[in-house]
N, C-alpha and C positions, 0 to 999 in steps of 0.2 A: 486369536490370530496374532502371530509374531510378526513384527515389522521393524524396519530399520529407521531409527531416528538419527539425523545428522545434527550434532552439536558443535560448538566452536572448538571443543577439545577432543571429541571422539565420535565414533560411530557406535551407536548402541542398538542392540536387539531387545525389543521390549514387547511385552504382552500383558493383557489384562488377566485377572484371575477370577474364576478358573478358566483355563484356555478352553474355548468352546467353538467348534466349527460353525455353530449357528450364529455366533457373535462376530461380526465382521468389523467391529469398531476398533480404532487404534487406542493405544495406551497413553497417548498424549495428544495435545492440540496446539494450535498456534500460540496460545498464551504461555505455554511452557517454553516453546522455542523463543518467544520474544524476551522472556525473563532471562534465559541463559545467554542470549545474544547481548542483552544489555549489560549483564555482569562482565562478560568478556570485553566488550567494546569500551566500557567505562574504566576498565582496569581496577574494578572494585576488589579490594583485598578481602578475602573471606577468612579473616583471622578470628580467634576466640571461639565463642560458642555460636554456631550457625544453626538456626532453628527453621525448619520447613513445616508450615502449617497447611493442611488441606490438600496435600499432594494427592492427586486422584488415583494413580496407579503406580506410584513410585518413580515416575520418570525424572522428576527433579532431584529426588534423593539419590537415585542411581547416578545421575549425571554429576552430582556434587560429592560423590562418595569419598573422593580424595581429601575432602575438607572435614570428614567425619561429622556430618550433620546430625542433628536431632530431628526426627520426624514426629509430628503430632497429628494423629488422625482419629476420626470417629469410626472408621470402617475396618472391620476384620478383613474384608476382601482386599483393601488397600495394603494392609500389613503383609498379607500373603503374597500379593503381587510384587511388593517391594522386595521381599525375601527372594522370590524367584528371579526377579530382574537383576538383583545384585549378583546372584550366583551365575546367571546367564552371561553376565558381562565381566566375570572374573573378580568381583569384589565380595568378600565375605561379609556375613551379617555383623561381624565384630567391627566393621568399618563405620557403622552407624549406630545410633541409639533410637530404638523404636518405642515411642510412648503413645498412649491413647489419650483421648480427651478427658478421661477420668483420672489420669495420673497427675501428680503435682508438677507444676511447670519448672523448668530449669531455674536455678537461683539467679543466673545472669544470662542475658541474651545480648550478643554483640552484633549479630546480623539476623534480621527477622524477614523471612520470605513467606508471603501469604498467597496461596492460590485461593481466590475468593470463592467461598462455597455458595451453593444455591440458597441456603438458608441464612438470612440476615441475622436471625436470632443466634445461630451457632457462631457466626462471626463475632457478634457482640460478646457472647460468653467467653470465647477464646481470647479475644483482645483484652477483656477485663482480667482474665486469669494471668495473662502474660505481662500486663502493664507494669506491675511492681518489679519485674525483672529487667525491664527496658531502661536504659540510661541515656543520658544526653548524646553520647556518641554512637548509639545503636543505629545501624543502617536498616531502614524499613522499606521494603519494596513489595508491593502487591501486584498480582497479575490476574487477568481474567479476560474472557471474551467481552466484546463491547456490550452485548445484550445482557451480560451478568453484572455489569458495573453501573450503578445508578447514583443519583445525587445522594440518596440515603446511605449508600455504601461509603461514599467519601465523607459524609457527615459523621458516620460512625468512627472512622479512623481519626477524624479531627477531634471528636468529643472525647475519645478515650486515650489517644496517644499524642496528638499535636497537629500542627499545620499540615495540610495535605493538598497535593495537586496531582494531575494526571498527565500522561504522555499523549502524543498523537497516536491515532490508531494505526496498527500495522497488521495486515491480514485479518482484519476484524477482531484484533486483540488490543488490549490497552494495559499500560502499567500504572501503578499508583505509587507515588513517592510521598513519604510521611516523615516529618522532622520531629522527633520526640521532644516533648516538653515535660520534664520530670516534675515540675511544679503544678501541673494541671490537677485541678480538683475534680474527681470523678464521682459519679453516683454509685451506689451499691449495686452489685450484680443482681438483677431481678430474677435470675433463674436458680432453681426450678420454679415453674408456675403451676398453681393448682386451681381447679375450678370444680363446681358442682355439676354433675351430669343431669340432664333433663329427665322428666318422668316419661313413662310409656316405652321404656326400652328394656324391660325385664328386670332381673335381680339387681342390676347396678343403677337402677333409677334413683336419682337423688344422692348417689354416692360421690365420693371425692376421687378425682383423677389427677395424677401428678405427671407433669411433663418437663423433662429437661430440654435445654435449648437444642433446636435442630430436629426434634421429633415431629413427624408429620401431624399437621393440624394441632399444634400445641396450644392454641388459644381457644379452641372449641372442638366439639365432637364432629368429625366429618360425616357427611351424609351417607357414604357407603357403609361405614361402620355402624351408624345408627340403624340402617336397614338390616344389616347382618344381625345385630343384637335382637331385633324384633323377631327373627326367624331361626335363631340357633336351636339345635336339638336338645333342649333342656330336659326332655324326657329320656334322653340317651344316658343311662347311668354307667358310663364308661369307667374303667379302672385307671387308664393312663391316657391323658389328653395332651395334645400339643397345640399351643397358640403359636403358629408359624409365621414369622415376620411380625412379631408381637407388638411393635410400636410401644405405646404406653401401657399395654397389658390389659386394656379394659375388657377384651373378649375373653381371655383366659380367666380373669377375675370373675366375670359373670358366671362362667361355668363352675368355678370354685364355690361361689355363693349358692348356686343352685344345687350342687352336690358336694357337701362339705368333706366327704371322704375321698373325693377324686384326687388323683395325683396329676398335677398340671406342670408341663414343661413350657416355659416361655423362652423362645429362641429368636434372635435377630442378628443381623450382621453389624448393627450399629451399637456401639458401647453406650451411647446416650439413651437409645431406646430400651435396652435391657435394664439400665439403671432406673428408667421411668417405670417400666413394668413392675420391677420389684417394689418401688415406692408406692405405686398404686395398689398392688396386692397387699402390702403391709398395712396400708391405710384403711383397708376394708375387711381384713380377715385376721384371724389369730391361728396360724398354722401349727402352733405348739399345743393347742388345746382342742379347738373345735373343727379344725380343717386338716385335710390330708396334706401330704408333702408337696411343696412347690419347688421347682428347680429353675434357675435363671442362667441361660447360657448364651454367650456370644459365639457365633459359628456361621459357617456357610450352610444355611438351611439345616437339614437333618443328617448331615454327614457323620456326626458323632453319635447318632442314635442307632442301637443295634437293630438288625433286620427283624421284621415281624415281632416288634415289641410294643406297639402302640395300638390303641383301640379307636381313637378319633383324632383327626387333624383338622384344625380350623384355620383358614387363611384368607387374607385380602391381599393378593399379590401386587407388588408395584409393577407398573409397565413403563417406567422411566429408569434409565441409568444416567444420573446427573441430568444433562439436557437432552439426551437421546431417547427416542422411543424404541423399545425392544421387548420381545417376549421371551428372551433368553432366561431371565430370572424366574418368571412364572413356570417355564418348562422345567427348570432344575428343581423348583419347589414341588411341582406335581410328581416328578420322577422320584424325588427323595421320599415323598409321602407314600407312594406305592410300595417302595422298598421297606419302609419302616412299619407300615400297617400290618397287623395280623390278618389272616383270612377272615373275611366278614367285617373287617374294620372299614371305617368310612372317612372320606375326605370331603369336607364342606368348604365351598369357595364362594366368595362374593366378588363380583366384578362388573365393570361397565358392559352393557349389552353388546356393544359393537366389537368387543375383544374376541368373541367366539370361543370362549374357554371350553364350551361343551364339545367342540371338535377335538381339542387336545385330550380331554378326559376320556372320550370314547376311544381314541387311539391308544392311550396308555392303559386304561382299566377295562376297556371293552363295554363300558356302560356310562351313562350320565343321566341324571334325573333332575328336572327343573323343580325346585322346591318352592320358590317364590320369585316374583318379578314385579317391577313397576316400569315407568317410562325410561328410567336411566340404568337400573341395576338388575342383575339376576343373582339368585342364590342357587348353586348347583351342588348335587351330591353324587359322588362316585364311590362304589363299593369294591373293595379288593376281593376278587373271586378266589375260591379255594384252588390251590395249585398254581396261582398266578405268581410266577417267579421270574420268568425270562421274557415276558412280552416286551418287544423293542419300543 
C-alpha cells in the first residue's frame, strides 16, 4: 500500500516492499514522524556523515536523502523498500549509501539516528560496532514507539555510548538522546552466540548452533523448531531442498546431516540470519568432502529460485512484521514455494494451530495433509500436483 507521509520538508509517497494488496500497513509510524519533527524543530545541522540504523521501510532514509545518509539494515526487504521509495520520490540510489549489518561500519559518524529494533541483542551488536566511529561531537538520537523502549534499551545506550535520557511521549512515540563519552570502557561484543542443541531432535541432537545478534530465539532452540525437527521428512531423499526463512539454519543442517549428498539452499531476508545459518552449517558439516553443496542467499523468499527446480521446501513462517501481526509474509512464502517446486515436490510447514495454514495450503496447492500436531503446533504437508502452474 502506497501512502502519503507529511514531513517538515516534503510530502513523501511511501510503501513497504514488496507492495502487496493484502498488506494494508504503512511504511512508517509515529516514531519516524517524531524524529523528523525533532530534527527540524531543533534546527539540528545534519553535517558530516549521517548514519541511519534500523530504518524499517526506508522512510527516514528517503526523508533525509538530501543529506546523503548511510543506511544500515539487517533486512533485504528494507533495502528494496528504500530503493523503491527513493525512486518514487525523485531521489536516486546514489544519494544514499546502503549498508547491511554485515558490512564494516563507517569510519566516522557525525550524526547517528537509531530506529530502535525489536531485538535488544541486535541493538547491542550494532551500537558496539558503531561505537569506535562515534566521537564526542556526534549527535545521537534514537526513536521508537513507547512499547518498544524499555529501561534495558536506555541502559544499553548508556553502557555503550554514554549518558542517555528520553523525551516526553508524543503519539505513543518517544525519542532517546545520548551524549557520547569517547572514554567509556566497553565490554567485548558477545555476538555471535553458540550453544549445544538438546537430544531427541534428530540428526542435529547435541550439535552446535551459531546465532548472530537479532536472530529469532538466539539464546535457545524455540519450541516450534524443536517440534519441526522431530517430524521432518528425513526419509525423503530429495535432490534439492530449501530451508525457507532459515533463521540459524538448524532445519537445513538437520537435512544435510541426514542426507549428506543433498543440495540445501538456506534463504532468509535477514543478513544476520543467513550468516548464522552458514556458521551453523559449517560447524557441523564438511561440504567439500562428505556433504553436498550448500547455498546461502539473502532474498525475498524464493524469488531468485527458478520455477520447478526444487524437490522439498521446509519452513516455519513468521506471522509478525516488526510489531504487527500479518499473514502476508506466510502467503508469499507459500506462493513462492508452489512456483519453485517440481511436480510432486513437497512443502512442509510448522506453525501455531490457530493460524489456519491448512486453509491457505488447500487454496494454493489443492491439498494439505496433517503430519503431526500437539496442543500448540501443527506440521502440515502440501504436494505440488502435476500441471499445477496457474492456480491463483
